[in-house]
C-alpha positions in Angstrom: 50.8 -14.5 -28.2 49.0 -12.0 -26.2 46.7 -12.7 -23.3 43.2 -13.8 -24.3 40.6 -11.0 -24.1 38.1 -11.3 -21.3 34.5 -11.7 -22.5 32.2 -9.0 -21.2 28.5 -9.7 -20.9 26.2 -6.8 -20.5 23.1 -6.9 -18.2 20.9 -6.8 -21.3 22.6 -9.8 -23.0 22.3 -11.8 -19.7 18.6 -11.1 -19.7 18.3 -12.3 -23.3 20.3 -15.5 -22.5 18.1 -16.1 -19.5 15.0 -15.7 -21.5 16.2 -18.1 -24.2 17.0 -20.7 -21.5 13.5 -20.4 -20.1 12.0 -20.6 -23.6 14.0 -23.8 -24.3 13.0 -25.4 -21.0 9.3 -24.6 -21.2 8.6 -24.7 -25.0 10.7 -27.6 -26.3 8.1 -30.2 -25.1 5.9 -32.2 -27.5 3.1 -30.2 -29.0 0.0 -31.1 -27.0 -3.2 -32.0 -28.7 -6.8 -31.2 -27.9 -8.4 -28.6 -25.7 -6.6 -29.7 -22.6 -3.2 -29.3 -24.3 -4.0 -25.9 -25.6 -4.8 -24.8 -22.0 -1.4 -26.0 -20.8 0.3 -24.0 -23.5 -1.4 -20.9 -22.4 -0.2 -21.5 -18.9 3.4 -21.8 -20.1 3.1 -18.6 -22.1 1.8 -16.7 -19.0 4.7 -18.0 -16.9 7.2 -17.0 -19.6 5.8 -13.5 -19.8 6.1 -13.0 -16.0 9.6 -14.4 -15.9 10.8 -12.2 -18.8 9.2 -9.1 -17.2 10.9 -9.8 -13.8 14.3 -10.4 -15.5 14.3 -7.1 -17.3 12.6 -4.8 -14.8 14.6 -6.1 -11.9 17.6 -4.2 -13.3 15.8 -0.8 -12.8 15.8 0.3 -9.1 12.9 2.3 -7.7 15.3 4.8 -6.1 19.0 5.0 -6.0 21.5 5.6 -3.2 21.7 9.0 -1.6 18.7 10.2 -3.7 16.3 8.2 -1.6 13.7 10.3 0.3 10.9 9.3 2.6 7.4 10.7 2.5 4.4 9.6 4.5 0.9 9.3 3.0 -2.3 8.8 4.9 -5.2 7.4 3.0 -8.7 6.9 4.3 -11.5 4.8 2.7 -15.1 4.2 3.4 -17.1 0.9 3.3 -18.9 2.0 0.2 -15.7 2.1 -1.8 -15.0 5.8 -1.7 -11.4 6.9 -0.9 -10.7 10.4 0.5 -8.0 12.6 -1.0 -4.5 11.7 0.5 -3.0 13.5 3.4 0.8 13.8 3.0 3.5 14.5 5.6 6.8 15.9 4.3 10.0 16.7 6.2 10.9 20.3 6.6 11.7 22.8 5.1 8.5 23.8 3.3 9.3 24.5 -0.4 8.8 28.1 -1.6 9.6 28.1 -5.3 6.9 25.6 -6.3 3.7 24.0 -5.2 4.3 20.3 -4.3 0.6 19.6 -4.8 0.7 20.5 -8.5 -1.1 17.8 -10.6 -2.1 15.9 -7.4 -5.4 14.4 -6.5 -7.9 17.2 -5.9 -8.4 17.9 -2.2 -4.9 16.6 -1.2 -3.2 18.3 1.7 0.3 18.4 3.1 1.7 19.0 6.6 5.4 19.4 7.5 7.3 18.2 10.5 11.0 18.2 11.3 11.6 14.6 10.1 8.4 13.9 8.3 7.0 11.8 11.2 3.5 11.7 12.6 2.8 13.5 15.9 -0.3 14.5 17.9 -0.7 18.0 16.3 -0.4 16.6 12.8 -2.9 13.9 13.6 -5.3 16.6 14.6 -4.6 18.3 11.3 -5.5 15.0 9.6 -8.8 14.9 11.5 -9.6 18.3 10.2 -8.8 17.0 6.7 -11.0 14.0 7.3 -13.8 16.1 8.7 -13.8 18.3 5.5 -14.1 15.3 3.1 -16.1 12.7 5.0 -19.8 12.3 4.7 -21.8 15.0 6.4 -24.1 12.6 8.2 -22.9 12.1 11.8 -21.8 10.4 13.9 -19.1 8.6 11.7 -16.7 5.9 12.9 -13.0 6.3 12.1 -10.8 3.2 12.7 -7.2 4.0 13.8 -4.3 1.8 15.0 -2.7 2.0 18.4 0.1 4.5 17.6 0.8 6.8 20.6 0.4 9.9 18.4 -3.3 9.2 18.0 -3.8 9.6 21.8 -4.3 13.2 22.7 -6.9 15.2 24.6 -7.1 17.8 21.9 -7.6 15.1 19.3 -10.4 13.5 21.4 -12.1 16.9 22.0 -12.0 17.8 18.3 -13.4 14.4 17.3 -16.2 14.5 19.8 -17.2 18.0 18.8 -17.5 17.0 15.1 -19.3 13.7 15.5 -16.2 11.5 14.8 -16.0 8.4 16.9 -12.5 7.1 17.1 -12.1 3.3 17.4 -8.7 1.8 18.1 -8.1 -1.6 16.5 -6.7 -4.5 18.5 -2.9 -4.1 18.9 -0.7 -6.2 16.7 -3.7 -7.2 14.6 -4.0 -4.5 11.9 -2.9 -7.0 9.3 -6.2 -8.8 10.1 -8.6 -6.0 11.0 -7.4 -3.0 9.0 -9.2 -3.0 5.6 -6.6 -1.0 3.8 -3.8 -3.3 5.0 -6.0 -6.3 4.1 -6.7 -5.6 0.5 -5.8 -2.1 -0.7 -2.2 -1.2 0.0 -0.9 -4.4 -1.7 -2.2 -3.7 -5.2 -1.7 0.0 -4.7 2.0 -0.5 -4.1 2.3 -2.6 -7.2 1.0 0.2 -9.3 3.3 2.7 -7.5 6.3 0.6 -8.4 5.1 0.4 -12.0 4.8 4.2 -12.2 8.3 4.7 -10.6 9.9 2.3 -13.1 8.2 4.1 -16.0 9.4 7.4 -14.7 13.0 6.4 -14.5 13.0 4.8 -17.9 11.6 8.0 -19.5 13.6 10.4 -17.3 17.0 9.0 -16.4 18.6 11.0 -13.6 15.3 13.0 -12.9 14.5 11.9 -9.4 11.2 11.7 -7.7 11.1 14.3 -4.8 8.9 16.8 -3.1 8.2 18.6 -6.4 6.6 15.7 -8.2 5.9 12.9 -5.6 2.2 13.9 -5.3 1.7 13.9 -9.1 3.3 10.4 -9.4 1.2 9.2 -6.6 -1.9 10.4 -8.4 -0.8 8.4 -11.5 -0.5 5.2 -9.4 -3.9 5.9 -7.7 -5.7 6.2 -11.1 -4.2 2.9 -12.3 -5.1 1.1 -9.1 -8.4 2.6 -7.8 -11.6 0.5 -8.1 -14.4 1.0 -5.6 -15.0 -2.8 -5.6 -11.5 -3.4 -4.3 -12.1 -1.2 -1.3 -15.5 -2.8 -0.6 -14.0 -6.3 -0.7 -11.2 -5.2 1.7 -13.8 -4.2 4.3 -15.6 -7.5 3.7 -12.4 -9.5 4.1 -11.6 -7.9 7.4 -15.1 -8.5 8.8 -15.6 -4.7 9.5 -18.5 -4.3 7.1 -20.7 -6.2 6.7 -19.9 -7.1 10.4 -18.7 -10.7 10.5 -17.0 -11.9 13.6 -16.2 -15.3 12.0 -13.7 -13.9 9.5 -11.1 -13.5 12.2 -10.7 -16.5 14.4 -9.1 -16.8 17.9 -6.2 -18.8 16.4 -5.4 -15.8 14.1 -5.3 -13.4 17.1 -3.1 -15.5 19.3 0.3 -14.2 17.9 -0.9 -10.6 18.7 -2.0 -11.6 22.2 1.5 -13.2 22.9 3.2 -9.8 22.3 0.6 -7.7 24.1 0.5 -9.6 27.4 2.6 -12.2 29.2 -0.5 -13.7 30.8 -2.9 -16.0 28.8 -6.1 -14.2 28.0 -9.3 -15.9 29.2 -11.5 -17.4 26.5 -14.4 -15.1 27.2 -12.2 -12.0 26.7 -10.8 -13.3 23.4 -14.4 -13.9 22.2 -15.3 -10.3 23.1 -12.6 -9.0 20.8 -14.4 -10.3 17.8 -18.0 -10.6 18.7 -20.4 -12.5 16.4 -23.2 -10.4 15.0 -26.5 -11.0 16.8 
């Protein structure tokens, strides 16, 4: 007799078996009665849908191996819910045979550096982009983090000359005080992953690169963007309306640990997040 043939299970069949196991575990219970039981059934259905979705889509990568490229995107939003067109930073060289902003958000702009990183000249270029699309009433406050590329005399002179007041957030606390980190980039990234998965399903082998990244970014933005989401992000960070009670001293302590070896006096900690008078 010959050797027994090995059983080969494809990724798809594994997903199906996993789904059947989940169905058996969560739907083989006694049929509930009454309104309360109906609600519990709905909860089980919702859980099953999420589990099935993660089982199937987890087999599809966002990018693959050597095809991975890195692009930087700078978004800027106002406390009234308006988001400015994105400012993109691509690694050199600059493409000549096509326009990388084709089908992108109107008003988008691209700058190029050797490795696609931010530096002082590019940040000044971003300020010019911001100045063109921000409200005309001045002065206007622009919140920035403490990255060294944001510190330049030419940047300060340009900002002052155009009524832009730069305000640096507390170091190591952008996850608390940066409105976009607080409530915008999270749901935006979810939509971006959705767009990328749909692209690779519909176009196997057709990678997302310089020629179509801006267009795909626009698709994700249109799925995500709601002015109320941005407004709530400003509110959650205590930036606007101004609310010093949103961020407590306990929440800032980890950042203070990394920024200084000496304990900060209580009065200085209170001044970092003043209560509105």
